[in-house]
N, C-alpha and C positions, 0 to 999 in steps of 0.2 A: 304615264310612267315618268314623264320628264319632269314635269309639275311632281311628282310624289317627291320624288331625290331630290327636286332644287326644295320643297318644303323642309324635309330628313334635313337636310344639309344646312338650313335656315337656321332649323331647334338645337341643330346641334352646334353653330358657331354662336347663336346666341346666349347659351348657355355654357359654353368658353368665357365669354363675356363678360358675365355676370360673375362668374366665378371666378373671373381676376377683379374685377372690382370688387367683388368683398371683398377677399384677401388683401388688396393692396389697403384698403379703406380699416379694418379691423387694423392692421399694421401703423396706418396712419397715426391711429386715438392711440395707439402703442407708444410711440413714438412723443407726441403731445405730450403723458403721461409723467416715461417715464426721460425724456430729457429732460427735461425742469426737475426733475430729484440727481440726476448723476449732475451738471452746469453747479448743481447749491452744495451737491458734499464737495466740487472740488472745491470750488470758490469757497462757502459760504459768506455771497455778498446777493444780497437781491438786484441789488443793480444790474450786476454779471446776471440774473436771470430774468431779466427786465431787458436784456440787451437782447436777449435771443428773441424773443420778435418783432428789434429792430431791425435785426440783422437781413433778417426772408424777404420782409418788406424794401430795404434798401434793393436786394437783389433784385427784386423787383420792379424796382422802377428804375434800374440802371439797364434793367433786360427788359421792358416791357416792350419800350417804343419803336422794340422792333426786330424782335421773335417773331411773331407770324409773318415778318418777310422771308423767313428760314422757315418754316413749320410749313407756308403754305405751297413751297416751290420745291417741296422732297417727297418724300412715301410718307406717309403717318405712322405706316408697323412699325417700318423700320426703327423710326424715332421713336416708337413706343417703347418698343425693346430694348434699344439704346439706354434710352432715359432710365428704364427701372432698375435695369443694371447698374446704370450708375448711382444709381441712389441704392442701392444695398449696397455694395462697397465702399461706401462716403460711409452707410448708416454704420456697418460691418467696423470702420477704424476707428470708429469715437472712441468706444470703450479704450482703444488702449491710448488713450490720448488722457495728458493731464495738462501742457500749459494752454491756457484758459483762450489764447489768441491763434494757438493753431484747430484749436474748437467751432471758436469763430468763425475761421478759414470755410471749413466745410460746410459748416450750415449755409455759411455764404453761396456756396457751389449746387448745396442744396435748392437753398432756396430760387437760385437757376434752372437748376432741371425741375420745379416744380413748374414754373412757368412757361416751362416749353414742353409739360407736360401737360397743363392748360390747354396751353392753345393747341394741339395735337392730335389730343383723345377726340373730343365732341365733333370732328372733322372726319374722325374714321370713322366712331361710332354712327356718321350717320353715315357714311358710305357705305356700313357692311349693314344696315338694319335698313330694309323697304318701307316707303314713308306709312302702311298704313295700319304697322305695327309698333311706331316709336314710342308713341303715349306710352303701350302697355312693357317698353324693355324699360323703359324712364321710370315708369312707376317701380316693378321692381328696381331700377340700378337704386333708386330712391330712396328703397327699403331697405337696402345693404346698407345702407350708407348711414340713413339714421341707426339700422342696427348694429353698428359693428360704434358708434357713440356710445353705446351702452355694453359692448361685447367687450372692444379694447382696449378700455380705461380697465375693466375689471380683471383682464389675464392679464394687465401692468402689475395691479394692486395685488396680487398673488407670487410673486417675482418679488416686488421691492417691497411684501411684507417681508423678506425672507433676507434682504438687501443686496437681491441680484438684481440691481441692476443690468448691468454689461449682459448680462444672459435674457433679459427683457429688448433688450435695444438687437440684441445680433436676433433674436424670434425675431423681429421688425425686419432688421436686411433680410433674412430669409422669407418673410409673406413678400419681399417688395421683388426679389428674386424668381417664387413662385409667379407669381401678375407678371415678367419679363417670360417665365418659360409659356405661359398658357397663350400668345401674344404668339410665340414662335408657333402655333397650332392654329392661327387666323389665315383670312385667306391676305394678300400683296396687291395694294391699289397702286397700280402707277401713278407719281405726280400727277398733277392735272394742268400743271402749266411746267413749261421745261424750262430748266435752269439759262441761263440766258449768258453771256458772258460778253466780255469787250466794256464792260461799265464797270465803273465805282463801286463798291454798296452802298454807302451812303446816298449815290443817287437810286439807287434801288428804294432805300427806306423813304425819301421825297415824295416819289412819284406813286410807290404804295400807301400813302398818307394823302395825296393829294387824291388818289382814289378811292379809298375810306371814305375819306371828306364829301365825297360827291355818293355818293349812298349813300349817307347821312341824308347830304339836304334831299336827296329823289323819295326816300322814303320817309318822310315827316313823322308818319303814326310811328312805326319800328325806332327811330330816335326817340321819340317824346315816350316811346313806354320801356326802352332800353335806360332811360336816362332817369327814369319814376322806379322802374325795377333797382338800379345802383342806389339811388338814394334813400331807401327804405332800406336797404342792408349797411348801409354807412351808417344811419340811425339804431340798423338793433343791434352793427356789433361795436355802437356807442354803448350803449343799455348793458346789453353784455359782459365787453367788459367790469363793467360797477356792478355783476349780480351776485359776488361774493358777501358786498360792502350792503349790499343792499337786503340782501339774507338774514344779514347779520345785526344791524342797525335799524333798518326798518321793521324789520319782520321779528325780530327777538329769536331768530332758527340758530341751537347749534350746527357741527358737522354734520351729524346724522340728519335733521332736520332738509338743512341742503343739498346734502345727496338725492335725499328722499323727492326734493324739489324738483332737480335736476335728472332724474331719472323717470319720474313721469313725466317733464317735457319728453322726454326719448319716446317712452309709451306713447303719447302723444301722435309725434311725428312717423312711429315703423305704422302705427295703426291707421294713418290717415295713407301714407305709402302703398299698403299690404290692401287696404278693399280700391282705391285706386288700381291697384294693378289687375283688378277684376272685374273693375266697372267702368274705365279709364274709358274705353268703345262707347261707353253710350254715350259722356259727356263732353259736349264743345271745347275748344280750346277757350273761347270766352268766356265760359259758364267757372271754366279750372283759371286762369285770369284772376279774369273778375269779382265773383265770390272770394278764392283763393287770399289774393292779397288785403282783402277790404279787412273781412273776418279775421285773418291774421293778426291783422296792426285792433281789430276788438279785442282779442284774444294777448296784444302783449299791454292793453290800457289795464284787463280788467285784474293784470298782473301787478302793472306799474298804482293799481289803486288801490292793489289788495292791504288787509293791515291783518292778514292769521295765513296760516300755512292753508289752509283748505280752498278758500280762493286765488291764491298764489298760482297753488295746482288746478285751477280750473282756469284757470288764464292761459298757464302751461299749455295743458291739453289742449284747450281751443284753438293756439297757436299752432301746435306740433298738427293738431288733422289739418285747416285749411293752410297751413305755413308749406306741408306736402303739395298739396292742388296748385297750390299759386306756382309751386317751382318744377314741378311738371310740366303744366301750361306754358310754362313762358318758356324753359328748354324746349319743348316738340316747335314750340313757333320759332324761334330762334332756326330751329332746323330747316325747317322750310319757307323762311324767308330770306336766311342770307345762304348765296350760293356754298358749296363746303371749297371753293378755289380760294372762297376771301375772309373763311370763317375769324383766320390769325391773324390779319394788317385789319379788318374792326376793331378785334382786338387790341393791337397797337393804339388807337385810340382812346377805350375806354378804358380800358385795365390799370394806365400807368397815374390816369387822374384818379380813379376810385381809391387807389391806393394813396395817391397824396390826402388824397378829404378821409380819409377814414383816420392817418396820422393823426392827421390836424382835430377832429374831432375826439379821437382819442384820447389826445392829452388836453386839450380846453374839458371834455367832458370830466376828466382827473383832477382840476382845480375846481371846474362848476360845483364838484359833489362835494369837495372841501368847502367850499365859499356858500353854499344854496343849500346841502344837503343832497342826501341818494334819492330823498322819492323824489323832491324835485326837479334832478338830472331827470330820471324814467318819466315823469308825467312832459317834462319837455323834450324829448324823444321820440316818445310816442306818440303825442297829438298829429304834428307834423307828420308820421306814419298813415297815420288815417286819412290823414288830407289829401296823402299820396294815393294810398289806399282804395280813394272813393271815386280820387281821379282816373285812374287806371278804368276802377269799375264803367262810369261814363264813358269812358276812350272806346273800351272794345266792344261796349253794346249801342253803343249810337250804328242805326242802321247801314248806313252804309260805311262802315268799319267793320260791321261784325263777319262776313265776306273775305276781307282780308286778315280776319287773325283764324278763320277759321282752317283747315287742312287745306279743301279745298280752291278756296280763294287767294293762295297764295301761293299752288304749286309752281306757279307758271312763273314765279321771282328767281325762279331755283337759275333756272336758267339766261333768263333776260336781265340780272342783273348782272351776270360776267363778263355781258357782252362790250 
């Protein structure tokens, strides 16, 4: 009877968690679309719109090196509730502002909140969901996030078509408020590391960096896979930043064709995640990571080499299907490898570096596309992605590494890594 009650309670908690994630994800994409138009309407400046992307990354760079030191030492659920409510209030204020400097200040604060939320959510999810259910739950969450990629802009478009930018932003604020309320219904877990006193904050951060770097040195396979995964994400982001230009200049598509191409990518990702939600328990992590990373890069290469709409769609569908598999496999691998009490401080090391390289590559990608053509840029980004995907596949399928990547082989590291 106790086991049945525990199972019912876990299913309820899982349903509440994925509902909150789904609502929040839809809000993310409503915000993404509405905010750009809101700033454009207020300023009529392309530079001001471009600044939206810079402000959030500056915020992440400033707080990223120490955010994990905070999130690892405080109860994750309380942080998530506070951050979601804070985001709801800040976004709710945005439509009332007209001064661009105040708008940027709000966006800077939102960037800080997003950084802290990212550091706190995965540890909380890992603590809440038992090891044997994580792949399935990760697949469901992935389905919801990719689905939000299609639903969020559509909802925003309905309001924006009637000139209701403020209403779209307020709806976005409500989505974060609902997400925060759902977290109240989930259990609270005490902080895994007690807050210490009598020591200056910068000394804590310094010690955390030493500890994180020590963990990365002692887990060479994890460090290699994490670095390669981050590298593919940076290259993909660089290519994505020129997606509109590629669709128009290289493929000759109009706005409708470009929209259909984006929808195709979303459908592929949703389909891949949905299928994984049902078959995840039959697939090992090394298959999800190795095959997922390599074939998603192949999908990107097909897209980069395409000369018409249908080949581009085919590439994006392959990318979506296998990219979702890689994402689920890698997230599960991180959950089983990194101690929950150390996830934030590990991100202290990788997060800022990834932001810096993302900014550099996006800026250089824009200049390269102008100088050498957007197709040359896309190919230059996708070929290294294929190489990285192949290296990751080789690493995870090497016999001595397969056990480390699979759930059974890495479960012990959760505790041993924290000692």
